[in-house]
N, C-alpha and C positions, 0 to 999 in steps of 0.2 A: 680643608678636607671635606669632601661631600659624600654623603651616604645614600644609597638607593634603598628605601624602606619598603617592606611589604605592607599590605594594608594594616594599619595599626588596630590592635585588639583591645577590648575592655577600656575604651578611652574614658568612659564615665565611672569607672570603678577603680581608678589608680590615682594616687597622689605620689609624686616624686619629691622627696625631702632632701634638701641640700643645706648643710651648715656651712658658713663662709665668713670670712673677714675681708674679702676682696671682690673686685669687679669680676663678673661672671662671664668673661669673653669665652671660657671653655664651652659654654652652651652652644656656641656657633657650630662646632663640629658634631654636636648631637642634635642639631636642629631637626634633621629628617626623621629622627627616632623619638625625640621628646616633644616637638611642637604640638602635637595632637593632644598632649596630656597637661594635667594641672600641676603646677609646681608650688611647693611651700618652701620658701627660702627663710632660714633662721640665721640672722646676722648675729654674730658673736662680737664681743669687744665693744668699742665705743659706739654707742647708739646714735650719736650725731654724724657719724661718717656716712656719706651717701654712697651706696653700692650700686653700680651700674649693671643693669640687665639688658641684654640685647633685645631689640624690638621683636614683637611677634609672638612672645611666649605669654601664656596665660599663668600668671603667678600672684601670690600673695607674699609680702616680705615682712617678717617680724623682727624687731629689735628687743633689746633687754627691757626697754620701757614698755613695750607691749606685753612681754611675759610678766612683768610686775603688775601691769594694769589688769590683765586677764586673770592671773592667778592669785594676786593679792598676797597674803602671808604664805601661801603655798608655793610661791615662786622659788622659795628656798631649796626646793628639791631639783630645780634645774641648774645644771652646772654653768659657770661663767669662765670665759676665756679657755674654752675646751670644746672640741667638736661634740662632746656628749650633749651639748645643748640641742642636737638634732631631735632628741626625743620629744621636745616641745612640739615639733611638727607632727609626731605620731599622736600626741594628745588631741591636737586641734582637728586632725583629719576626720572627715566622715566617709571615707572611701573603704572599700573592702580590702584593697591591697595597697601596700607601701613599697616603694623602691627608694632606697637611700644610696647616695653616691657622693664621693668627695669632689672638691672642685679641682683636684690635680689628677683626676682620672679621665683619660681621653679614650676615644674609640679605638679598639684593638682590631687587628685583622687575623683571620684564621689562616692556616698554612696555604690555602689557595689564593689569598690576597684579598678575600672578600671581607668587607667591614662587618663587624660583629654587632647585631642589634641586642645589646645586653638586656634590655628590659623585656623584649620579646621572649628571650630564652628563659628568663626568670619566670615569666608568666606561664610558660609551658611547664616549667618545673612545679609551679604551685597548683596548676590545673590538673595535674595527674597525681596518682596516689604515690605514697611512699611505702617502703617495705622494711620497717625497723626490726621485725622479729626473726627474720631469716635472711641471710645475705645471698644475693644473686650474683654468681660469678661473671655474668655479662653486664653487671652493673644495673642501670635503669631498665627494667623490662618494659616500660611504657614508651620509650623512645622508638621512633620508626627504624625498622630493620633489625629489631631484637626482640627477645621474649624471655620468659622464665626457662631456665635450664632443666634438664632431666634431673629428677630428685627433688625438685622444689615442691613443697607440700601444696596441693590444690586448695586446701582449706584457708591458705594464707595468701592466695593469689589476688584476692580483691585489693589488698593493700589497705592503707589508712590515709585520712586526709593529710595533706602536706601543709605544715605550718610556716616553714621557712626555707628559703633558697639562698645558699651562700655561695657567691661567685669568687673567682680568683683573679690574678693579675699577672700580666706579662710585664717585662722590664724590671722595675723595682719591686722586689719581694716584700712581703710584710714581716720583716725581721725585727727582733728586739735589739736593744742598744748594744749588748756584748757581741751579738752576731754581726751587726753592722760594722762594729770596730774591728772584728777579725776579718771580715770579708767585704771591704768597702767597695770593691769593684764587681761584686757578684751581680749578675742580672738573670732574670728568669726568662729563658727562651723556649722552654719546654711547653708546648700546647698539647694537653692531654684531652682528647676528644671523649669525655666521660662525665656522667652525672651518677652519683651514688647516694643511697640512703645511709646516714650515719646510724649504726646499730643502736638499738635500745640499750641504755646503760652505759654508753660510751660518750664521754665529754670531749669537746673540741675547742680550738681557739677561734672564736667567731671574730672576723674582721668586719667592721662596719662600713667600709668604703665602697662596697659592691654587694649589696644585700637587699633581699626583698622578702616579705612576709605577708601572711594573711592576718590582717589586723583584727578581723572578727574572732578568729581562733585563738591568737596568741599575743595580740597587741598589748594588753596590760602587763605582760612579762617582759617587754622590750623597754625596760627602763635602764638607761645607760649610767646610772649611778652619780655619785658626787665626785667630780674630778675638777682639776684646773684650780682657778683662783681660790685662795684660802684652804686648799685641801692637801694633804700629805702625799698625794699619789696622782699619776696621770697615765694616760695610754692603757689603762685597764678598763675603760668604760664599756667597750664592745665585748671585752672578755667577760666581764661581770654579767652583762646582759645575755650573752650566749650561754653561760653556765646556768643561770636561772631559767632562761627560755628552754634549755635542753631537758633539765630535770622535770620541769613542769610539762613539756610535751610528751616526755615518756610516761609520766603519770596519767595524762589525759588520753593516751593512745593516739598521739599525732606523730607525724614524721618530719624529719629535717634532711634536706638534701645538700650536697656540696659538689663542686666541680664546675662545669659550664654555668654561666658565661664568663669569659675573660674580658677585662678592661685593661687598657694600657696605663700603668701607674707611672706618672711622668717624672716625679722628682723624689728623691730621698730626703727625709727629714734629718736634722742634725743629731748625730749619734750621741754627742756629749750632752746636749739639751735633753734628749730622750732618756739618757742614763740617769739624769737627775730626777726625772719624772717617774722612772720605772723602778728605782733601786729598791724601794720598800716592797713594791709589788712582787719583785722577783723573789724576795724572802717569804712574804706572806703567802704567795701561791702555794708554797710547799705544805701549808696548812689548809688552805682554801680548797685545793683539789680533793683532798680526803674528806673534807666536809661535804662538798657536793656529791661525791661518790657514795656517801653514806646517807644522804637525805631521803627520808621517807615521809610521804605526804598521806594523811588519812583519806579514807574513801569519801568522807564528807566534802572534800575539796573537789567540786565538780566543775568549776570554772577557773579560768586563768586568774581572775581577781582573788578568789578564795584561796588558790594555791600560793599566790604571791604574798598575801597577808600571812598565811601560815609560815612561808619561807622567811619572811621578815623576823617572825618571832624566833625561829631557829637560829638565824644570823645573830640576833641579839644574844640568845642563850649560849651559843657555842663559840661564836667568833669575837664576842665582846672582850673576851680574856686575851685575845691575841693583840688587840689595840683598841683604844677608845673610839678610833675612827669608825669601827663596825657598829657600835651602838648608835652613833650619828647616822650612819648609813641606813641601818634598820629603820630608824625613825622616819628617815625620808623616803624609804620604800613604801611605808604606810601612807605618808603624805601623797606620794605619787598616785596610789590608788585612790585616795580621796579626790584628787584632782581629776583623775580619770572618770570617776563616777559622776563628778559634778559637771564635767564637760561632755560626758557621753551617757546621759541618763537613759534609763529604760522604762518602758511602760508609761504610766500616767505622769511620771516626773518630767517626761519629754516636754509637755505643754508649758511647764514652768521654767524651762531652761532658758538661760540668757544667750542671746546671739553675739557672739564675739568675733570682731574682725580686726584687721591691722589698723593702726592709727592712720587717719587720713592726713 
């Protein structure tokens, strides 16, 4: 599959982060869109396995050995044998914007048959304001060919900076295991040509396989938690990050968009394996959602880091009674911020920072 890309934008300000356990042939179909950008590949599982990357891409590849070497004792906050390991790439990046995509996500086509440049659409979403305080019935007023409708307050039309852009999927929808089991043949064929701001105070299920965000605004909140090997839960990594990111974005006056762009999600994961990973989360979620809906962050929390530390304390205080896992998660939320500040120092500390690269 070949695509015709328009002139790529912000090539020096974007990292594409890909978690994987396999050879990355899927990049061939994205070549026209991704080749101008830098890739950070986080290899999960066996670090001795050699992952093949097609020629011509500018990339760094990190294994678990690299994670342990770079983070030392703080490496415990990065999940193993789970795509949550992608957030290690968020830590290491020095770019303003991150686009993260799974290796089973292919180039989709719009209804006219044109291939969709998902990264370009994400950047358009991030570069234009969000409108979280008042809903616009024509959706994103900053898209070409639309505007604010009659009755929309002029005082709110400037909007706010956009922290995250959440894209969708054609073909295999992002269902949980019970829904997969009930609807094994269901495929998403509906292409909805819309981008909308998720209103302030509204949570949403964030899927990490087609996601972009402004790392400078919200990066520290994009921790995908403790999942996979040795943990009692899986497939809630992006959900956790999304709930944390959304309440922090709401507090900081930032916006989150969902809708375009679509990717083509090529294969369904095993619903029985998924059920084993998800079943505690399905129960816990009934207590997690009311917790996030009631979170209040003090006005002293003026950065994503400060918000996240405060949130970790509330997780320990209020969710620790749900299961001991949340005490461990809260501790690792703090470790994540320590690692973030160590690898992303500000001011005078920058000159003392270590330069970390992948093992040669």
